[in-house]
Steps between C-alpha positions, in 0.01 A plus 500: 500500500565810703220564746449817704305580805156606385459858367887513452520340150540856340805575705709238311403582147448213241694250719200398719282209398246532772439577868423338829255570761617592856345549840312837537309654775160479321559116463245352260412833351862507389460164339194621317677816379811298382298252294258763358784751419818316412394153368446616137853658477695214640666212306523340840280563782588382857233492770587491867406315815594563855388400846491861630719802541631661823814712456770464774758696308489807734512287815793313344693825437463487118258790452241458239211557740153391384192628668278218380486126527303213357385254782590139448145398629607144596598413132191655342694777336733242342208290381327811365812610302571157379143457366463855371266492199711688251793269546394285210600797276860495639776288350605399842450604865808620711509429862584839620841514678462147628726532797482874589446509874559884478174528311301226675466326162687177600362170406758295696408347840492752778415471867196718445355305195669165503479324160161672423611687192697199350209284567264751317744505210509116489124494493479753226753319284360159567824334621447191725748598789361525855603717796712209638709520177558879563599411854755247369675767293506731809642219724767438242600869510506499880701176520757665234534783751537284807749251353715724293849378473404136609601328183339175610159652552537728191540171301156393611351848468617500135330156452193658655504794256531249210202311624293825518621581147368179373160560678574218752394706803426195709849376478644849558293516828652169606857618433420821708346301770813274521742803494311654781481179712870413466666841468255749634517693817140444577 
């Protein structure tokens, strides 16, 4: 399927199969409009969910100044867009931009929000992971940066990664603890 941004399907002729919803300044009214206007014409309909919107493009020197934002509201906006009532009509829901720090739509851990957005996504999808598991992945990332080039430690970090991949997070934490104890600078 070839999917365009909503209201842009007519720009690509007969090639488009549907459209996807994006962040808009009128927030949930845009969701209502999208589903009420475009759903009947799409072979594939893609809803959207996001934690908020706060454009940093101009501050970052990229132009694209937006005069509006959507407040994160301590995770309430993400919960609201995940649970939006019309989403049952969508074929799937897109997590808008996922890692776009320039738009404030990031889901990854940040100093400001910690793991909040990932935890909300876990709750929504019903996965059994806990914040400690998210921390383990972050600790592995930090260890890879700290011990880059140390082949001995990289061997253990590769083992840690394989344990995470097999959902053996307890064992992965033990490997990281041992690496930090025997090789760490702390």
